[in-house]
PQR file with spaces between the fields and no chain letter, atoms N, CA, C, O and H, PARSE charges and radii, in Angstrom:
ATOM       1  N    MET     1       0.750  -27.995  -15.586 -0.4000 1.5000
ATOM       2  CA   MET     1       0.374  -26.664  -15.401 -0.0000 2.0000
ATOM       3  C    MET     1       1.114  -26.283  -13.909  0.5500 1.7000
ATOM       4  O    MET     1       0.971  -26.899  -12.853 -0.5500 1.4000
ATOM       5  N    ASP     2       1.718  -25.408  -14.087 -0.4000 1.5000
ATOM       6  CA   ASP     2       2.168  -25.057  -12.510 -0.0000 2.0000
ATOM       7  C    ASP     2       1.483  -23.809  -11.626  0.5500 1.7000
ATOM       8  O    ASP     2       0.490  -23.348  -12.189 -0.5500 1.4000
ATOM       9  H    ASP     2       1.834  -24.907  -14.945  0.4000 1.0000
ATOM      10  N    ILE     3       1.716  -23.369  -10.743 -0.4000 1.5000
ATOM      11  CA   ILE     3       0.907  -22.513  -10.162 -0.0000 2.0000
ATOM      12  C    ILE     3       0.533  -21.083  -10.655  0.5500 1.7000
ATOM      13  O    ILE     3      -0.547  -20.496  -10.708 -0.5500 1.4000
ATOM      14  H    ILE     3       2.523  -23.744  -10.286  0.4000 1.0000
ATOM      15  N    VAL     4       1.698  -20.756  -10.970 -0.4000 1.5000
ATOM      16  CA   VAL     4       1.792  -19.256  -11.624 -0.0000 2.0000
ATOM      17  C    VAL     4       0.607  -19.737  -12.911  0.5500 1.7000
ATOM      18  O    VAL     4      -0.460  -19.235  -12.555 -0.5500 1.4000
ATOM      19  H    VAL     4       2.576  -21.234  -10.927  0.4000 1.0000
ATOM      20  N    GLN     5       0.450  -20.304  -13.898 -0.4000 1.5000
ATOM      21  CA   GLN     5      -0.350  -20.314  -15.170 -0.0000 2.0000
ATOM      22  C    GLN     5      -1.771  -20.757  -14.489  0.5500 1.7000
ATOM      23  O    GLN     5      -2.734  -20.269  -15.080 -0.5500 1.4000
ATOM      24  H    GLN     5       1.316  -20.711  -14.188  0.4000 1.0000
ATOM      25  N    GLN     6      -2.034  -21.420  -13.586 -0.4000 1.5000
ATOM      26  CA   GLN     6      -2.859  -21.370  -12.957 -0.0000 2.0000
ATOM      27  C    GLN     6      -3.441  -20.288  -12.155  0.5500 1.7000
ATOM      28  O    GLN     6      -4.658  -20.304  -11.973 -0.5500 1.4000
ATOM      29  H    GLN     6      -1.252  -21.816  -13.106  0.4000 1.0000
ATOM      30  N    HIS     7      -2.901  -19.582  -11.777 -0.4000 1.5000
ATOM      31  CA   HIS     7      -3.247  -18.137  -11.239 -0.0000 2.0000
ATOM      32  C    HIS     7      -3.809  -17.347  -12.331  0.5500 1.7000
ATOM      33  O    HIS     7      -4.886  -16.759  -12.232 -0.5500 1.4000
ATOM      34  H    HIS     7      -1.912  -19.570  -11.926  0.4000 1.0000
ATOM      35  N    MET     8      -3.028  -17.336  -13.439 -0.4000 1.5000
ATOM      36  CA   MET     8      -3.173  -16.572  -14.340 -0.0000 2.0000
ATOM      37  C    MET     8      -4.427  -16.774  -15.430  0.5500 1.7000
ATOM      38  O    MET     8      -4.833  -15.920  -16.218 -0.5500 1.4000
ATOM      39  H    MET     8      -2.153  -17.814  -13.520  0.4000 1.0000
ATOM      40  N    LEU     9      -4.990  -18.306  -15.237 -0.4000 1.5000
ATOM      41  CA   LEU     9      -6.179  -18.619  -15.898 -0.0000 2.0000
ATOM      42  C    LEU     9      -7.186  -18.130  -14.898  0.5500 1.7000
ATOM      43  O    LEU     9      -8.149  -17.516  -15.356 -0.5500 1.4000
ATOM      44  H    LEU     9      -4.660  -18.999  -14.596  0.4000 1.0000
ATOM      45  N    ASP    10      -7.105  -18.317  -13.556 -0.4000 1.5000
ATOM      46  CA   ASP    10      -8.158  -18.042  -12.823 -0.0000 2.0000
ATOM      47  C    ASP    10      -8.269  -16.874  -12.789  0.5500 1.7000
ATOM      48  O    ASP    10      -9.449  -16.544  -12.663 -0.5500 1.4000
ATOM      49  H    ASP    10      -6.322  -18.816  -13.184  0.4000 1.0000
ATOM      50  N    SER    11      -7.434  -15.880  -12.854 -0.4000 1.5000
ATOM      51  CA   SER    11      -7.528  -14.157  -13.161 -0.0000 2.0000
ATOM      52  C    SER    11      -8.420  -14.156  -14.429  0.5500 1.7000
ATOM      53  O    SER    11      -9.421  -13.445  -14.511 -0.5500 1.4000
ATOM      54  H    SER    11      -6.476  -16.148  -12.956  0.4000 1.0000
ATOM      55  N    TYR    12      -7.999  -15.005  -15.429 -0.4000 1.5000
ATOM      56  CA   TYR    12      -8.562  -14.479  -16.710 -0.0000 2.0000
ATOM      57  C    TYR    12     -10.151  -14.834  -16.453  0.5500 1.7000
ATOM      58  O    TYR    12     -10.973  -14.074  -16.964 -0.5500 1.4000
ATOM      59  H    TYR    12      -7.186  -15.583  -15.362  0.4000 1.0000
ATOM      60  N    ARG    13     -10.568  -15.842  -15.761 -0.4000 1.5000
ATOM      61  CA   ARG    13     -11.557  -16.124  -15.580 -0.0000 2.0000
ATOM      62  C    ARG    13     -12.710  -15.239  -14.528  0.5500 1.7000
ATOM      63  O    ARG    13     -13.912  -15.187  -14.787 -0.5500 1.4000
ATOM      64  H    ARG    13      -9.900  -16.460  -15.346  0.4000 1.0000
ATOM      65  N    ALA    14     -12.175  -14.685  -13.513 -0.4000 1.5000
ATOM      66  CA   ALA    14     -12.688  -14.211  -12.634 -0.0000 2.0000
ATOM      67  C    ALA    14     -12.972  -12.771  -13.605  0.5500 1.7000
ATOM      68  O    ALA    14     -14.018  -12.179  -13.341 -0.5500 1.4000
ATOM      69  H    ALA    14     -11.199  -14.728  -13.302  0.4000 1.0000
ATOM      70  N    ALA    15     -12.093  -12.188  -14.707 -0.4000 1.5000
ATOM      71  CA   ALA    15     -11.953  -10.775  -15.204 -0.0000 2.0000
ATOM      72  C    ALA    15     -13.084  -11.179  -16.044  0.5500 1.7000
ATOM      73  O    ALA    15     -13.770  -10.187  -16.292 -0.5500 1.4000
ATOM      74  H    ALA    15     -11.243  -12.669  -14.922  0.4000 1.0000
ATOM      75  N    GLN    16     -13.566  -12.288  -16.599 -0.4000 1.5000
ATOM      76  CA   GLN    16     -14.445  -12.330  -18.017 -0.0000 2.0000
ATOM      77  C    GLN    16     -16.107  -12.997  -17.141  0.5500 1.7000
ATOM      78  O    GLN    16     -17.099  -13.382  -17.761 -0.5500 1.4000
ATOM      79  H    GLN    16     -13.009  -13.093  -16.397  0.4000 1.0000
ATOM      80  N    HIS    17     -15.983  -12.962  -15.818 -0.4000 1.5000
ATOM      81  CA   HIS    17     -17.179  -13.146  -14.763 -0.0000 2.0000
ATOM      82  C    HIS    17     -17.648  -12.068  -14.051  0.5500 1.7000
ATOM      83  O    HIS    17     -18.755  -12.061  -13.513 -0.5500 1.4000
ATOM      84  H    HIS    17     -15.178  -12.650  -15.315  0.4000 1.0000
ATOM      85  N    GLY    18     -16.446  -10.664  -14.002 -0.4000 1.5000
ATOM      86  CA   GLY    18     -16.680   -9.415  -13.279 -0.0000 2.0000
ATOM      87  C    GLY    18     -16.630   -9.964  -12.104  0.5500 1.7000
ATOM      88  O    GLY    18     -17.398   -9.418  -11.312 -0.5500 1.4000
ATOM      89  H    GLY    18     -15.546  -10.669  -14.439  0.4000 1.0000
ATOM      90  N    GLU    19     -15.885  -11.040  -11.571 -0.4000 1.5000
ATOM      91  CA   GLU    19     -15.744  -11.192  -10.223 -0.0000 2.0000
ATOM      92  C    GLU    19     -14.332  -10.546   -9.937  0.5500 1.7000
ATOM      93  O    GLU    19     -13.683  -10.071  -10.869 -0.5500 1.4000
ATOM      94  H    GLU    19     -15.261  -11.484  -12.214  0.4000 1.0000
ATOM      95  N    PRO    20     -13.736  -10.531   -8.296 -0.5600 1.5000
ATOM      96  CA   PRO    20     -12.512   -9.774   -8.177  0.2800 2.0000
ATOM      97  C    PRO    20     -11.381  -11.225   -8.451  0.5500 1.7000
ATOM      98  O    PRO    20     -11.706  -12.405   -8.325 -0.5500 1.4000
ATOM      99  N    PRO    21     -10.082  -10.719   -8.830 -0.5600 1.5000
ATOM     100  CA   PRO    21      -9.262  -12.049   -8.955  0.2800 2.0000
ATOM     101  C    PRO    21      -8.781  -12.773   -7.660  0.5500 1.7000
ATOM     102  O    PRO    21      -8.812  -12.276   -6.534 -0.5500 1.4000
ATOM     103  N    PRO    22      -8.390  -13.858   -7.942 -0.5600 1.5000
ATOM     104  CA   PRO    22      -7.822  -14.760   -6.777  0.2800 2.0000
ATOM     105  C    PRO    22      -6.399  -14.001   -5.949  0.5500 1.7000
ATOM     106  O    PRO    22      -5.570  -13.311   -6.543 -0.5500 1.4000
ATOM     107  N    PRO    23      -6.366  -14.301   -4.548 -0.5600 1.5000
ATOM     108  CA   PRO    23      -5.152  -13.720   -4.091  0.2800 2.0000
ATOM     109  C    PRO    23      -3.966  -14.404   -4.846  0.5500 1.7000
ATOM     110  O    PRO    23      -4.140  -15.476   -5.426 -0.5500 1.4000
ATOM     111  N    LEU    24      -2.654  -13.712   -4.829 -0.4000 1.5000
ATOM     112  CA   LEU    24      -1.387  -14.223   -5.192 -0.0000 2.0000
ATOM     113  C    LEU    24      -0.674  -15.718   -4.386  0.5500 1.7000
ATOM     114  O    LEU    24      -0.440  -16.031   -3.219 -0.5500 1.4000
ATOM     115  H    LEU    24      -2.512  -12.841   -4.359  0.4000 1.0000
ATOM     116  N    PRO    25      -0.517  -16.329   -5.628 -0.5600 1.5000
ATOM     117  CA   PRO    25      -0.256  -17.844   -4.819  0.2800 2.0000
ATOM     118  C    PRO    25       1.280  -17.395   -3.629  0.5500 1.7000
ATOM     119  O    PRO    25       2.382  -16.903   -3.873 -0.5500 1.4000
ATOM     120  N    GLY    26       0.729  -17.785   -2.564 -0.4000 1.5000
ATOM     121  CA   GLY    26       1.600  -17.907   -1.231 -0.0000 2.0000
ATOM     122  C    GLY    26       1.358  -16.807   -0.277  0.5500 1.7000
ATOM     123  O    GLY    26       1.797  -16.749    0.871 -0.5500 1.4000
ATOM     124  H    GLY    26      -0.166  -18.185   -2.366  0.4000 1.0000
ATOM     125  N    ARG    27       0.546  -15.862   -0.927 -0.4000 1.5000
ATOM     126  CA   ARG    27       0.328  -14.713   -0.209 -0.0000 2.0000
ATOM     127  C    ARG    27      -0.502  -15.109    1.448  0.5500 1.7000
ATOM     128  O    ARG    27      -0.678  -14.181    2.238 -0.5500 1.4000
ATOM     129  H    ARG    27       0.189  -15.909   -1.860  0.4000 1.0000
ATOM     130  N    HIS    28      -0.901  -16.386    1.773 -0.4000 1.5000
ATOM     131  CA   HIS    28      -1.380  -16.449    3.239 -0.0000 2.0000
ATOM     132  C    HIS    28      -0.817  -17.531    4.132  0.5500 1.7000
ATOM     133  O    HIS    28      -1.264  -17.973    5.191 -0.5500 1.4000
ATOM     134  H    HIS    28      -0.758  -17.139    1.132  0.4000 1.0000
ATOM     135  N    ASP    29       0.385  -17.885    3.382 -0.4000 1.5000
ATOM     136  CA   ASP    29       1.025  -19.008    3.596 -0.0000 2.0000
ATOM     137  C    ASP    29       1.627  -19.192    5.246  0.5500 1.7000
ATOM     138  O    ASP    29       1.613  -20.202    5.949 -0.5500 1.4000
ATOM     139  H    ASP    29       0.748  -17.526    2.523  0.4000 1.0000
ATOM     140  N    ARG    30       2.106  -17.923    5.527 -0.4000 1.5000
ATOM     141  CA   ARG    30       2.563  -17.677    6.881 -0.0000 2.0000
ATOM     142  C    ARG    30       1.303  -18.080    7.628  0.5500 1.7000
ATOM     143  O    ARG    30       1.240  -19.165    8.207 -0.5500 1.4000
ATOM     144  H    ARG    30       2.117  -17.102    4.956  0.4000 1.0000
ATOM     145  N    GLU    31      -0.001  -16.948    7.615 -0.4000 1.5000
ATOM     146  CA   GLU    31      -1.251  -17.295    8.665 -0.0000 2.0000
ATOM     147  C    GLU    31      -1.558  -18.829    8.490  0.5500 1.7000
ATOM     148  O    GLU    31      -1.928  -19.335    9.549 -0.5500 1.4000
ATOM     149  H    GLU    31       0.051  -16.067    7.145  0.4000 1.0000
ATOM     150  N    VAL    32      -1.520  -19.409    7.781 -0.4000 1.5000
ATOM     151  CA   VAL    32      -2.036  -20.953    7.720 -0.0000 2.0000
ATOM     152  C    VAL    32      -1.121  -21.639    8.502  0.5500 1.7000
ATOM     153  O    VAL    32      -1.390  -22.353    9.468 -0.5500 1.4000
ATOM     154  H    VAL    32      -1.219  -18.998    6.920  0.4000 1.0000
ATOM     155  N    LEU    33      -0.056  -21.399    8.055 -0.4000 1.5000
ATOM     156  CA   LEU    33       1.302  -22.323    8.747 -0.0000 2.0000
ATOM     157  C    LEU    33       1.024  -22.066   10.258  0.5500 1.7000
ATOM     158  O    LEU    33       0.875  -23.002   11.044 -0.5500 1.4000
ATOM     159  H    LEU    33       0.163  -20.820    7.270  0.4000 1.0000
ATOM     160  N    ARG    34       0.956  -20.657   10.660 -0.4000 1.5000
ATOM     161  CA   ARG    34       1.081  -19.883   12.072 -0.0000 2.0000
ATOM     162  C    ARG    34      -0.536  -21.156   13.084  0.5500 1.7000
ATOM     163  O    ARG    34      -0.479  -21.990   13.988 -0.5500 1.4000
ATOM     164  H    ARG    34       1.078  -19.897   10.021  0.4000 1.0000
ATOM     165  N    GLU    35      -1.687  -20.594   12.238 -0.4000 1.5000
ATOM     166  CA   GLU    35      -2.898  -21.565   12.314 -0.0000 2.0000
ATOM     167  C    GLU    35      -2.642  -22.897   12.779  0.5500 1.7000
ATOM     168  O    GLU    35      -2.752  -23.318   13.930 -0.5500 1.4000
ATOM     169  H    GLU    35      -1.733  -19.917   11.504  0.4000 1.0000
ATOM     170  N    LEU    36      -2.291  -23.504   11.753 -0.4000 1.5000
ATOM     171  CA   LEU    36      -2.060  -25.101   11.944 -0.0000 2.0000
ATOM     172  C    LEU    36      -1.176  -25.202   13.182  0.5500 1.7000
ATOM     173  O    LEU    36      -1.440  -26.094   13.988 -0.5500 1.4000
ATOM     174  H    LEU    36      -2.201  -23.161   10.818  0.4000 1.0000
ATOM     175  N    ARG    37      -0.019  -24.270   13.447 -0.4000 1.5000
ATOM     176  CA   ARG    37       0.881  -24.509   14.587 -0.0000 2.0000
ATOM     177  C    ARG    37       0.128  -24.401   16.039  0.5500 1.7000
ATOM     178  O    ARG    37       0.416  -25.048   17.046 -0.5500 1.4000
ATOM     179  H    ARG    37       0.195  -23.545   12.793  0.4000 1.0000
ATOM     180  N    ARG    38      -1.022  -23.315   15.880 -0.4000 1.5000
ATOM     181  CA   ARG    38      -1.544  -23.121   16.948 -0.0000 2.0000
ATOM     182  C    ARG    38      -2.269  -24.290   17.411  0.5500 1.7000
ATOM     183  O    ARG    38      -2.245  -24.820   18.522 -0.5500 1.4000
ATOM     184  H    ARG    38      -1.256  -22.790   15.062  0.4000 1.0000
ATOM     185  N    ARG    39      -3.011  -24.645   16.213 -0.4000 1.5000
ATOM     186  CA   ARG    39      -4.140  -25.436   16.568 -0.0000 2.0000
ATOM     187  C    ARG    39      -3.332  -27.128   16.825  0.5500 1.7000
ATOM     188  O    ARG    39      -4.010  -27.935   17.462 -0.5500 1.4000
ATOM     189  H    ARG    39      -3.030  -24.215   15.310  0.4000 1.0000
ATOM     190  N    PHE    40      -2.203  -27.502   16.424 -0.4000 1.5000
ATOM     191  CA   PHE    40      -1.087  -28.377   16.964 -0.0000 2.0000
ATOM     192  C    PHE    40      -1.028  -28.464   18.411  0.5500 1.7000
ATOM     193  O    PHE    40      -1.450  -29.413   19.071 -0.5500 1.4000
ATOM     194  H    PHE    40      -1.652  -26.847   15.907  0.4000 1.0000
ATOM     195  N    HIS    41      -0.377  -27.218   18.945 -0.4000 1.5000
ATOM     196  CA   HIS    41      -0.101  -27.183   20.157 -0.0000 2.0000
ATOM     197  C    HIS    41      -1.714  -27.250   21.004  0.5500 1.7000
ATOM     198  O    HIS    41      -1.757  -27.884   22.059 -0.5500 1.4000
ATOM     199  H    HIS    41      -0.035  -26.447   18.409  0.4000 1.0000
ATOM     200  N    ALA    42      -2.662  -26.747   20.615 -0.4000 1.5000
ATOM     201  CA   ALA    42      -3.652  -26.679   21.628 -0.0000 2.0000
ATOM     202  C    ALA    42      -4.117  -28.201   21.941  0.5500 1.7000
ATOM     203  O    ALA    42      -4.344  -28.655   23.062 -0.5500 1.4000
ATOM     204  H    ALA    42      -2.627  -26.232   19.758  0.4000 1.0000
ATOM     205  N    TRP    43      -4.225  -29.019   20.470 -0.4000 1.5000
ATOM     206  CA   TRP    43      -4.288  -30.339   20.387 -0.0000 2.0000
ATOM     207  C    TRP    43      -3.610  -30.894   21.136  0.5500 1.7000
ATOM     208  O    TRP    43      -4.280  -31.369   22.053 -0.5500 1.4000
ATOM     209  H    TRP    43      -4.041  -28.649   19.559  0.4000 1.0000
ATOM     210  N    THR    44      -2.170  -31.159   21.248 -0.4000 1.5000
ATOM     211  CA   THR    44      -1.387  -31.706   21.934 -0.0000 2.0000
ATOM     212  C    THR    44      -1.162  -31.341   23.537  0.5500 1.7000
ATOM     213  O    THR    44      -0.481  -32.002   24.320 -0.5500 1.4000
ATOM     214  H    THR    44      -1.626  -30.773   20.503  0.4000 1.0000
ATOM     215  N    ALA    45      -1.913  -30.107   23.840 -0.4000 1.5000
ATOM     216  CA   ALA    45      -1.788  -30.167   25.173 -0.0000 2.0000
ATOM     217  C    ALA    45      -2.896  -30.718   25.848  0.5500 1.7000
ATOM     218  O    ALA    45      -2.881  -31.020   27.042 -0.5500 1.4000
ATOM     219  H    ALA    45      -2.466  -29.570   23.204  0.4000 1.0000
ATOM     220  N    GLY    46      -4.066  -30.879   24.925 -0.4000 1.5000
ATOM     221  CA   GLY    46      -5.072  -31.381   25.339 -0.0000 2.0000
ATOM     222  C    GLY    46      -5.341  -32.916   25.370  0.5500 1.7000
ATOM     223  O    GLY    46      -6.295  -33.541   25.832 -0.5500 1.4000
ATOM     224  H    GLY    46      -4.079  -30.634   23.955  0.4000 1.0000
ATOM     225  N    GLN    47      -4.052  -33.392   24.648 -0.4000 1.5000
ATOM     226  CA   GLN    47      -3.799  -35.228   24.901 -0.0000 2.0000
ATOM     227  C    GLN    47      -2.805  -35.310   25.876  0.5500 1.7000
ATOM     228  O    GLN    47      -2.518  -36.486   26.099 -0.5500 1.4000
ATOM     229  H    GLN    47      -3.276  -32.885   24.272  0.4000 1.0000
ATOM     230  N    ASN    48      -2.105  -34.427   26.612 -0.4000 1.5000
ATOM     231  CA   ASN    48      -1.548  -34.107   27.728 -0.0000 2.0000
ATOM     232  C    ASN    48      -2.371  -34.218   28.952  0.5500 1.7000
ATOM     233  O    ASN    48      -2.226  -35.143   29.751 -0.5500 1.4000
ATOM     234  H    ASN    48      -2.339  -33.471   26.431  0.4000 1.0000
ATOM     235  N    ARG    49      -3.061  -33.460   29.063 -0.4000 1.5000
ATOM     236  CA   ARG    49      -4.407  -33.210   29.989 -0.0000 2.0000
ATOM     237  C    ARG    49      -4.997  -34.458   30.179  0.5500 1.7000
ATOM     238  O    ARG    49      -5.322  -34.713   31.339 -0.5500 1.4000
ATOM     239  H    ARG    49      -3.179  -32.709   28.414  0.4000 1.0000
ATOM     240  N    ARG    50      -5.264  -35.483   29.138 -0.4000 1.5000
ATOM     241  CA   ARG    50      -6.088  -36.888   29.094 -0.0000 2.0000
ATOM     242  C    ARG    50      -5.503  -37.722   29.315  0.5500 1.7000
ATOM     243  O    ARG    50      -6.160  -38.751   29.471 -0.5500 1.4000
ATOM     244  H    ARG    50      -5.000  -35.277   28.196  0.4000 1.0000
ATOM     245  N    ASP    51      -4.106  -37.840   29.459 -0.4000 1.5000
ATOM     246  CA   ASP    51      -3.078  -38.955   29.507 -0.0000 2.0000
ATOM     247  C    ASP    51      -2.682  -38.387   31.280  0.5500 1.7000
ATOM     248  O    ASP    51      -2.532  -39.300   32.092 -0.5500 1.4000
ATOM     249  H    ASP    51      -3.573  -37.003   29.332  0.4000 1.0000
ATOM     250  N    ALA    52      -2.567  -37.272   31.677 -0.4000 1.5000
ATOM     251  CA   ALA    52      -2.582  -37.307   33.109 -0.0000 2.0000
ATOM     252  C    ALA    52      -2.866  -37.841   34.139  0.5500 1.7000
ATOM     253  O    ALA    52      -2.577  -37.308   35.211 -0.5500 1.4000
ATOM     254  H    ALA    52      -2.689  -36.530   31.017  0.4000 1.0000
């Protein structure tokens, strides 16, 4: 099952239970990558301070 089929199934299940549908696949990818990058840079900065 690919991601589109999974999203369709999740949307169907949400509709059956009266819940809001899940977000579209890939909708938050940029935000997640930015946050991971920010955390990585903060972590490496902390590592550099400990080594100095």
